[in-house]
Every structure is written in C-alpha cells, then in structure tokens.
C-alpha positions in Angstrom: -85.6 -90.5 -123.4 -88.8 -88.6 -122.8 -90.8 -91.8 -122.1 -88.1 -92.8 -119.6 -88.2 -89.5 -117.8 -92.2 -89.7 -117.8 -92.0 -93.3 -116.5 -89.5 -92.2 -113.7 -91.9 -89.3 -112.6 -94.9 -91.6 -112.6 -92.9 -94.2 -110.5 -91.8 -91.5 -108.0 -95.3 -90.3 -107.6 -96.5 -93.8 -106.9 -93.8 -94.4 -104.4 -94.5 -91.2 -102.7 -98.3 -91.8 -102.5 -97.6 -95.4 -101.2 -95.3 -94.0 -98.6 -98.0 -91.5 -97.4 -100.6 -94.2 -97.5 -98.5 -96.2 -95.0 -98.2 -93.3 -92.5 -100.9 -93.6 -89.8 -102.9 -90.4 -89.2 -104.1 -90.4 -85.5 -107.3 -89.0 -84.3 -107.1 -85.2 -83.5 -106.6 -84.2 -79.9 -106.9 -80.5 -80.5 -107.7 -77.9 -83.2 -110.3 -80.0 -85.0 -113.7 -79.1 -86.4 -116.5 -81.2 -88.0 -119.7 -80.0 -89.7 -122.4 -82.2 -90.8 -126.1 -81.9 -91.9 -129.2 -83.8 -93.0 -132.9 -83.7 -93.3 -135.7 -84.2 -90.6 -139.5 -84.2 -90.5 -141.3 -80.9 -89.6 -144.8 -81.4 -88.3 -147.4 -81.6 -89.7 -146.1 -82.5 -93.1 -143.1 -80.6 -94.3 -139.3 -81.3 -94.6 -136.7 -79.6 -92.5 -132.9 -79.5 -92.3 -130.3 -79.4 -89.5 -126.7 -78.5 -89.2 -124.5 -80.0 -86.6 -120.9 -78.9 -85.6 -118.4 -80.4 -83.3 -115.2 -78.9 -81.9 -112.5 -80.2 -79.6 -112.7 -77.9 -76.7 -110.4 -79.1 -73.9 -109.1 -82.2 -72.1 -110.5 -83.9 -69.2 -109.6 -87.1 -67.2 -112.1 -89.8 -66.7 -111.4 -93.2 -65.1 -107.7 -92.6 -65.4 -107.9 -91.8 -69.2 -107.3 -88.5 -70.8 -110.2 -87.6 -73.1 -110.9 -84.7 -75.5 -114.2 -82.8 -74.8 -116.4 -82.3 -77.8 -118.5 -79.1 -77.8 -121.6 -79.3 -80.1 -123.8 -76.7 -81.9 -127.1 -77.8 -83.4 -129.5 -75.8 -85.6 -132.9 -77.0 -86.8 -134.9 -75.4 -89.7 -138.3 -76.0 -91.2 -139.1 -74.6 -94.6 -135.9 -72.6 -94.4 -136.8 -70.9 -91.1 -135.3 -71.7 -87.7 -137.6 -73.5 -85.3 -135.5 -72.9 -82.2 -132.4 -71.1 -81.1 -129.0 -72.7 -81.3 -128.8 -75.9 -79.1 -125.4 -75.7 -77.6 -123.6 -78.3 -75.5 -120.3 -77.4 -74.0 -119.8 -81.2 -73.3 -121.5 -83.2 -76.0 -119.3 -86.3 -75.6 -115.6 -87.1 -74.7 -113.3 -89.2 -77.1 -109.8 -90.5 -76.9 -107.5 -92.7 -79.0 -105.2 -95.2 -77.4 -101.9 -96.5 -78.9 -103.7 -99.3 -80.8 -105.5 -97.2 -83.4 -108.7 -97.6 -81.3 -110.9 -94.5 -80.7 -113.2 -94.5 -77.8 -116.2 -92.4 -76.7 -117.9 -91.9 -73.3 -120.3 -89.4 -71.6 -122.2 -88.9 -74.9 -125.6 -87.1 -74.6 -127.7 -89.9 -76.0 -126.1 -92.4 -73.7 -127.2 -90.6 -70.6 -123.6 -89.4 -69.7 -122.4 -92.9 -68.9 -118.7 -92.7 -68.1 -118.3 -96.4 -69.3 -116.4 -96.0 -72.7 -117.5 -97.6 -75.9 -115.5 -98.3 -79.0 -116.1 -95.5 -81.6 -113.5 -96.4 -84.4 -111.1 -99.3 -85.1 -108.6 -98.4 -87.7 -106.9 -101.8 -87.5 -109.5 -103.6 -89.6 -108.6 -105.2 -93.0 -110.7 -106.1 -96.1 -113.2 -108.8 -95.2 -113.2 -107.9 -91.5 -116.5 -107.1 -89.8 -116.5 -103.9 -87.7 -116.6 -104.9 -84.0 -119.7 -103.8 -82.1 -119.4 -100.2 -81.5 -121.1 -96.9 -80.7 -121.9 -96.2 -84.4 -123.7 -99.5 -84.8 -127.1 -97.8 -84.2 -128.7 -100.0 -86.8 -128.6 -102.7 -84.2 -127.0 -105.4 -86.4 -124.5 -106.4 -83.8 -121.3 -105.7 -85.9 -122.4 -107.1 -89.3 -120.9 -104.1 -91.2 -118.2 -105.5 -93.4 -115.1 -103.9 -94.8 -115.0 -104.3 -98.5 -112.2 -101.9 -99.6 -109.3 -100.0 -98.3 -108.0 -97.1 -100.5 -106.8 -93.6 -99.8 -108.1 -90.0 -99.9 -106.3 -86.7 -100.1 -107.0 -84.4 -97.1 -105.1 -81.2 -97.0 -101.5 -82.2 -97.3 -101.4 -85.9 -97.4 -103.3 -89.2 -98.2 -105.2 -91.0 -95.5 -106.6 -94.5 -95.5 -110.3 -94.7 -96.3 -112.3 -97.9 -95.3 -115.3 -98.7 -97.4 -118.0 -100.5 -95.3 -120.9 -102.5 -96.6 -124.2 -102.6 -94.7 -127.8 -103.6 -95.1 -130.4 -100.9 -95.0 -133.8 -101.1 -93.5 -135.3 -102.2 -96.9 -132.7 -105.1 -97.1 -130.7 -103.4 -99.7 -126.9 -103.3 -99.7 -125.4 -99.8 -99.2 -121.9 -98.4 -98.4 -120.3 -95.9 -96.1 -116.7 -94.9 -95.5 -114.4 -94.2 -92.6 -111.3 -92.2 -92.9 -108.3 -92.3 -90.6 -108.1 -89.4 -88.1 -111.3 -88.0 -89.4 -114.2 -90.5 -88.8 -117.3 -91.5 -90.8 -118.6 -89.6 -94.0 -122.0 -90.1 -92.1 -120.7 -87.7 -89.5 -118.2 -87.9 -86.6 -120.8 -89.6 -84.4 -123.2 -90.6 -87.2 -124.3 -94.2 -87.5 -122.7 -96.7 -89.8 -125.7 -98.0 -91.7 -129.2 -96.6 -92.0 -129.9 -93.5 -90.1 -132.9 -91.8 -88.6 -132.9 -89.0 -91.2 -131.5 -91.0 -94.3 -128.9 -88.5 -95.5 -126.8 -87.5 -92.6 -123.5 -86.4 -94.2 -120.3 -84.9 -93.2 -120.0 -81.5 -94.9 -116.4 -80.7 -93.8 -113.5 -81.5 -91.5 -110.6 -79.4 -90.5 -107.6 -80.3 -88.4 -104.9 -77.7 -88.1 -104.0 -76.8 -91.7 -105.6 -79.9 -93.3 -109.2 -79.8 -94.4 -111.7 -81.3 -96.8 -115.1 -79.7 -97.7 -116.0 -76.0 -97.0 -115.6 -75.2 -93.3 -117.0 -72.1 -91.8 -117.6 -71.6 -88.1 -121.3 -70.9 -88.2 -122.1 -71.6 -84.4 -118.9 -72.9 -82.7 -115.9 -70.5 -82.4 -113.5 -69.3 -79.7 -115.7 -66.7 -78.4 -118.8 -68.8 -78.4 -117.1 -71.7 -76.6 -115.6 -69.3 -73.9 -118.9 -67.5 -73.1 -121.4 -70.3 -73.2 -122.4 -72.2 -70.2 -120.1 -75.1 -69.5 -123.1 -77.3 -68.9 -126.8 -77.4 -69.8 -128.3 -80.9 -70.1 -131.6 -82.7 -69.5 -132.0 -86.2 -68.1 -133.9 -88.3 -68.8 -134.8 -87.2 -72.3 -137.3 -88.3 -73.6 -139.2 -87.9 -70.3 -142.7 -88.8 -69.1 -143.2 -87.4 -65.7 -139.9 -85.9 -64.1 -136.8 -84.6 -65.8 -133.6 -83.2 -64.3 -131.8 -80.2 -65.6 -128.2 -79.6 -64.9 -126.5 -76.2 -65.6 -123.5 -74.0 -65.0 -123.5 -70.3 -66.0 -120.5 -68.5 -67.6 -117.8 -67.2 -65.2 -118.9 -64.4 -63.2 -122.7 -64.9 -63.7 -124.9 -65.9 -60.8 -128.6 -65.2 -62.1 -130.3 -66.4 -65.2 -134.0 -67.2 -66.4 -135.1 -70.6 -67.5 -138.0 -70.7 -70.1 -139.8 -73.5 -71.5 -141.4 -73.3 -75.0 -143.6 -75.6 -77.2 -142.7 -76.5 -80.6 -144.6 -73.5 -82.1 -142.8 -71.0 -79.9 -145.5 -70.5 -77.1 -144.1 -69.8 -73.7 -145.1 -72.5 -71.3 -143.2 -71.5 -68.2 -140.4 -69.4 -66.8 -138.4 -69.2 -63.6 -135.5 -67.3 -62.1 -132.3 -69.0 -61.2 -130.1 -67.4 -58.5 -127.1 -69.7 -58.5 -124.1 -70.1 -60.8 -124.5 -73.8 -61.1 -127.0 -76.5 -59.9 -129.6 -79.2 -60.5 -133.3 -78.6 -61.0 -136.1 -81.3 -61.0 -138.9 -80.4 -63.4 -142.3 -81.9 -63.3 -143.4 -82.5 -66.9 -146.2 -84.9 -66.3 -149.0 -82.5 -67.3 -147.4 -81.6 -70.6 -148.9 -83.3 -73.8 -146.6 -85.5 -75.8 -144.4 -83.5 -78.2 -141.2 -81.5 -78.6 -140.3 -78.6 -76.3 -137.4 -76.3 -75.9 -135.7 -74.9 -72.8 -133.8 -71.7 -73.0 -131.3 -70.3 -70.5 -130.9 -66.5 -70.5 -128.3 -64.4 -68.8 -128.9 -60.5 -68.8 -131.6 -60.9 -71.4 -129.3 -62.9 -73.8 -130.1 -66.6 -74.6 -126.9 -68.4 -73.7 -128.1 -71.9 -74.4 -131.1 -74.0 -75.4 -131.9 -77.6 -75.1 -134.7 -79.8 -76.7 -136.9 -81.9 -74.5 -139.2 -84.7 -75.9 -142.2 -85.7 -73.9 -143.6 -89.2 -74.4 -146.2 -90.7 -72.0 
C-alpha cells in the first residue's frame, strides 16, 4: 500500500511538472531586472571586472510596434577599484515579443540606434534546429548554433523551457550555452551566443515580478535612479576618429549642466557649460590620441551620467 501511495505521489509530481513545462512563459513587458558580469582587460597588464544591469523602464512605439525600453547601468573596475563613474543609459535598447514566440530588438547602442529590428530570441526551435541569424550571433557564424537539448529549469514558482545550444569557440572547440523562456541567455540578456569578447560573460540573476533566480540586488538601477537620470546621453559614432556627436536630455526641471572629458587615468581633458535642457553637440576629437575616454554630465555639481568614448585613428 505504501509503495502504491509513493508511486501515486511520484506520478502526480511528474504530471504536474510536465503540465508546467507545456505552459509558455512570455518575455517580460514590465517589472523585470537582469544582472550580469564578466572580466575585461585593464591596461597595461591587469585584469578587471564589470557589472551590467538591465531594467524594463517604460513602453514606446517604433514603426507601429510597441516596444519595452531597457535602461542600463554599467560599472567597470580594475584591481578592485572603479575606473569610471557609473555609465548609465536611460535607453540602451528596445525589445518586444510578438505572438509567435519571437523576441525582437531595435535601437541598441552598439547598432548605432538603428530602428530596423533584429531577431533576438526564437522560442519555437526544436532539438536539431539551428538558431536563425540573430542579434546574439556576434561570433559571425551566420546561424550555425545548434539546439542539442530542451529541458526545464525551476524559476521562482514554475518550470520554464531551457534550450541548450552548441557552438564552436574561437579555438575550434565545442562549447554550450543555454537560453530560457521569458528570461534569455545565460550569457546575459543581450550577451552573445558563442564566444564573447571577455570569455566569461554570465547572467548573475534575473527577476520578474515575484519570480527570480540568482541573487538580485539593485546596485545601480532602481526607481529613483531611473527617474532622476537624464533620459538620453549617447555618443555616435563610437569608436570615433575625428568627429563625434553627443545627444543628451537633462532631468525634468534642469536647464544647465557641465560636460567634462577625462582620459582613462582620470585626467581632465576638457569641460564646457551646457545651457539647454536637451540638444546635440558635435565634438572634434581628431587631436586626441588613440585610447579610452569618459564623458561626464553634471547637474548642480552631481554627476548624473557618464559615457565611454573610444578613439581609434
């Protein structure tokens, strides 16, 4: 009798898990937060680390589609010390999901704000399928990442489908990454499928409403931060060689600020006063040596936003 009861309990658990597995979990359209991190190189010969956070901030309409705006906070360290203030983007990218389990991205920072959307995730794939060409295919293999397994992972209060993807790294070796329904890649929300620039980009936590995985703590992005930060502070082109354009918008009620440029060791290169709430500035950077620079935008003596500029002649 005990064995029969145990078998019945086990069977009920399996049926329940399978039922949850068959429920599709759409991508968040609000109340979602991602934190990821990895290593980077600090000149001249040391290692550093970075932390990256994304939060869905608001909705917007682009080309007739409703997108969710992603805010981004970025923090770089070398030898345990910050090398620049928080880099904040009120609009790092825009994402949306259609009714066919396809997630799209547009207006991403590293795609020059192009409003033409690209596929970000396809949650229709089956074992043996190759991922269609997409934004995450930064290895440039044209969609040769193959789904090898589909299983499930427990996040918060339910199981979600997890897609294991096989790819070839830069050394020609087989490696694997995973993509989770309604969450994204374990290499990060916008992290590459396949070999990355830093080698160990990883998602640290994900939170949507009351469901979460990993340890989430709002280090940079929170309600107050998003409300008070400039709605725009971007640089294009970046990297630049001669001219670059800075677009900005100050917090509500502010009309004056100071724009400063620093080199990578913190020396002030230039500063200038800004006397309008929003606008576009053309900067001549042709005389600057190759390297990494940081712009800061200050209001009432407080740095409200920073942005990194790379000079390559």
